[in-house]
C-alpha positions, 0 to 999 in steps of 0.5 A: 774232755779238757780244753785241748782235747776238745780242740783237736776233736773239732780239728779232726772233724773238720779234717775228716769233712775235708777228706770225704770231699777229696774226690768230689769234682772241682767247681768251675766259674760257672758253678760259682756264678762269677765272671773271673777265671779262677787260678787253681789255688783260688778254686781249691781256696773257694772249695775250702771256704764252701766246706767251712760254710757247712761248719760256719768257720773260716779265713780266706782272700778277696776274690775267693770271698767273692766267689763264695757270696756268689756260689751261695747265691747262684746255687741257692744255699742261702739267699742272703743279705750278705755283710762285708766290713772293710777299712775305708781305703778298700771299699773302692776295690771291693765294689769294683770287684764285685761289679766286675766279677759277681754282677748277679749280686746286687751290692750297695755301697753303704758309706758317705755322710749321715744324711745320704746314708739315711736316704739309703735305710728309707729307701730300703724301708720303703722296698721292704714295705712294698715287698711285704704288702705284695705277698704277706705270707713271705719275709720281705726281701731286700733291695740288695744282696751285699751291703758293703760298709766300714768299721766305723759306720757299723759302729755309728749306725749300729742300731739299724745294721744289727736288726738285719739277719745277716746270713753271712758276714765277711770282715776284711782286715780282720786284725782290727778285732784281735783286742777282744776288749774293744768296743767293735769286738763287743758290738759285732759280737754281742748285738749283730746277728751273724751266725757264719763269719769269714775273717780276712787277715794277712796277720792272725798273730802280730804281738801275742797269743791273746790276738789269736785266740780273740779272732778264733773266738770271735768265729767259734766261741763254743770251740776256742772257749776263754782267753784263760783256757787258751793261754793256759793250754798253750803258755810254752808255745806262746813265750820265745823265752821259754826254757822248757824246749821240748814242751814248747815244741809240743804245744806249738805242734798241736796248735799248728794241727788245730789251726790248720783246720779252721785257717786257710793260709798260703803264702806267695813263696809257697805258691810260686815254688809250687808253679801256681803262681808266677811273681817277680822276685823281691829283694829286701835291703836294710841300709844303715844311714849315718847320723850327720852333725846336726842330728847327733847334736839334737839326739844328744840333746834329747838323751841330755835332757831325758837324763833323770827319766833314764836313770829312773828307769831301772827303778820303773819309770812311767810308760808315758815318759818312755814313750816321749823319750822314744818318740823324740829320738826317732824324730831326730833319727829322721830330720832335726827340722820335725823339732820347731826352732831348728830350721833356719829362718827365714824359711826357704827351700834349699840344700840345707833340707837335704844335708840336715839328715842322713836318711835324706841324704841316702835317699836323695841319691837313691831317688836321683838313680831310680828317676834316671832309670825309669822306676816308680817309688812308694815312700812310707813314712810313721809321721805325717810330719815327716811327709811334709818334710818329704814334700818340700824335698820333692818340691826342691827336686822338682820330682812329680808325686802324689800324697796320701795320709789320714787327712786325705779325703776318700774321694782325693785318695781314689784320685791320687792311687788312680793317677799314680797307677797310670801305666807308662807305655813303652818308648815314652818320654820323661815328659810323658812319663810325667803325664802318665803318673807321678815318680813318687807316692809318699804315704803314711803307713797307717793310712796307705799301708793296706788294701791298696794296689800300687803295682806300677811301683817296683821300688819300696822305701820305708824312711821310718819303720813301724815298731810292729814289722807285720805292718811294714810287711803289709805296706811292701805288699801294695807293690809286690802282689799279683799284677807286678810285672818287674822285680821289685826292690824293697830299702828300709833305711835305719840310722845306725846305732840309735833307737832306729836300730834297736827297734829294727832288731826287736821287730825281728825278734818279734817276728819269731812268734808268728813264724813259730806258730803261723810259719813264715811270710805271715804278711802275705796278706793285707793288715794293719794295727791301729794305736796311738803313741807308738802303735804296737808298742806296749810298756814292755816294749817301750822298756826294751827299747830304751834299754837298748839305747846302749848301742850308741857309744857316748864317747863316739857321739861326743866327737863332731865330725866321726860320721862326716858323710862323703858324697862319693862313697854314698854314691857307691852305696847307693850303686851297690843297693840298686845293683842288688835287684838284678842279683837274683839267686836261683834257688830264692824267691825273695832275698835279704841283705844289710848294708852299713854305711860305715863299713864302706868308709872303713873299705870293707864290703858292707853287703850281709846276706840276711839280717845282722844279729851283731847286736845283743838285745837279750833282756838280762844283757840289756840291763847290764849294758844299759847301767854301764852306758848310763855311767859312761854317759854321765862322765861324758856330759861332765867333760863336755859342757855343750849346752842343750839345744832348744827344740821347743817352740819360740814361746819356750825360749827365755823371756829376754829373747821373747822381748828381743824378737817381739821388739824386732817384729814391732820395729819391722812392722812400723818400717812397713806402714811407714813405707806404705804410707809414703807410697800412698798405700793404706792396709784394709786388713783387719786386726785380730778379733776382741772377744767379748766377755762372757754374756750369760743368757743374752737376748740376741744369741745370734743366728745362722740363716739359710737362703736362696738368692745371690749374696751380692745383692743382700739388700733383697734379704736385709733392706736398710741394714749394713751388710758385709759380703764375705767371699774367699780368695787365694793368696796369688794376687790374681783376680779370677773370672766366673762366679763370685769374681764376676758378681763382686767386679759388677758390684764395684771395681774397687774390690778387684783393685783393692785385692791386687794392690794388697798383693803388690805391697805384700799385704796378702797372707793366709788368714788375713781379711781385707774389708773394703767399703762399696762406695761406688757402683760397677760404673764407678759413680758414687753411690751416695751421689744418686740416693742415700745408701745403708753401708756395705762392704766386702770381706776377702778372706784369704784362705787358699794358697797358690803354687803354679808348680803343683798339679793342682795350683790352687789348694783347697780351703784351709779350715784354720785360716778360714776360722781366723777370717770368720772370727775377724769378720764376725768381730767386725760386723758386731762392731758396724751392726751389720750381717754377714752374707756369704755363698755356700763355701765349697757348695759348687766346687764339690768340696766333700760335704762333711767339711761343710758341716764343720764350716756350718759348726764354725758359722754358728759358733762366731754368730753366737759368740759376737751376737750376729746374723749370717745369711748362707746363700744357695744360688738358683740359677736361671732355667736358661742356664 
């Protein structure tokens, strides 16, 4: 029996088992042991999973997966334990659904910091030990039925987790396993004992057949064999350019037959058409935005600068250089301010931010109308720097918003999601709308494009697209899913005739492979792909993108006002865009349109049903067109001597400009100090530290000590020694109340006076540290007049920004600014032979503990560099308090 026959035989066996179970009585919620009332397709799905449990294979969805685990426990089919692996962003959702719908399952949420997990392991061990002592003849039971954790923790704690014999394992967002060479794949397959596995993914194939094989082989290695066997059997099916259409179609038919036995796949559109599911309609619009003049200059400057690499492409340029070109061009399409040195100084909010990008002009018109009509909006971007610009824009327009990117801690993510998820009751005013939830949620696609339920939004805008179209499809499902009550409008902003449009056209072609093998609407589940640089783009993808740059006409782009934006026409276009939400077609569940701003200027109707294929991006044609375009581009450069724009940091400016800028700064500084002296103000701000040379094996390497007590009374720990009390403040200039503020005020009134005076004279900036010597007590009496005293100072570290317009005006502690302040304080402490005394930063206000470990590493670092002692205080409150 050859490889293909073996796969077909396994599929036939599975189909036969399905047929034998066709007349069985449908399962009820009571049979499954769940509180939820399952829909018909969910009951069928759980039944399908139970049948595959006997065979040890399958793919499914969340509630159906929970129902399966509950059934296995309630029906005594398996005692457990069960393992669920998923991304951090959906842990909260899994925990909630398990608690609500399967209360008979004991669930442990195995996440958190290292010490917390160690404590959980200790409790598990103690429970198992106690059980074994009670009855030595039985296997000791565990304290849980289901252990819920993340991929990362499964790798970090693999020594512990791999020792547990998991009776059933569920892996959510299983496309993380699409690469069999990745560490996660190898560890789970090689070290963990998991005979039965359920993979959950909306995108079993994103780029090529190798990904599909990796998932199927992970579940059923004995059936799906090696990658070489799989690719050999279905080579033509996986090649979109295959010339032998008959052979390719035959392989596709066989592959679909095999996958149908092992993969449960039903799309929303199928369920809507069958009447099983009721969902509002989805309208998708691709909007071609113009390049404004500043964008065009930046875009052309990049092409001019990278001309040698573009010329070398035909002879095989390096992937790294191609990747850099594509990234820079994409930034120019999003906003020129993504490049240092482009935004005019001094930096201030203004209309220049909006006028600098064609995409932002279109977005501005859209959001004005969406806000006026009471819609809620999700905006997805690829780059977190773009989120910074959008946040500045939302502040400028005073729109309420939430933000989610990879840097946002888990607790803040959940809080932002819950805040945005608050529904607005009918008849509520605009002010109540702001209180009930933000108008806009700006999200990094990679951080929040999967697993989240954001059905309170009915409009999804993709400001930047992902090279892999499946990723954007997944992000769209955050709003268009079960629970959505309104028709959903999806808008993809594309800068016309640029690398943006090339990526979009290529992405649409890329969808064809998954459509051929799996079928349409492959992204109705939750999925994402991880990568660096341009996620989802390999060297071949990058080459094809650069070859497609020929769609930009160099002659047209050299004209200064060819894409001048007419705001009245822009408003007319956005009116048409928003009107499409209401234009439902009776025979279609979802609709796709393309709209071109430049066609509107020409007086034509620019709404195209479906996605235009007017740009030919076949590889052979690309090569020919690209060579012609390069020659034309060189001619334009020879006739146009416009200099290349400088887009690097100021350090890359010519040396003369650096010298001039330095002289100007020095002059301004001298003028400022002269003015302060005239007004009687003397800055207490500490200068940048001078780091000591390498000390080798020093006799005093410095140290960090943890003590109980009040850090404002360091003499109890270090009597007769100079001390510096270190405390964090914000840049508001308003002295606070409670905690350290009251303690420092009791120590000396000069501390708050010095802080407020620094703000009054504009001497309070993030990263500054103000050193105040304590020469008097709280009553204002000179300390030296009563008794000799050891020198003591207070170091106020400005590490938090304050903005009254933010929902939470005071920001979290900035770690980079805190490091600057610690280096300065440590330098001063070394100069004065003093020790530093400080509270445990963030300990009282519930700051993420992982952040404290970062701070602790910084303390040890600077204690060692400057050979000083740092004392960290735990404040022990009185029993009465």
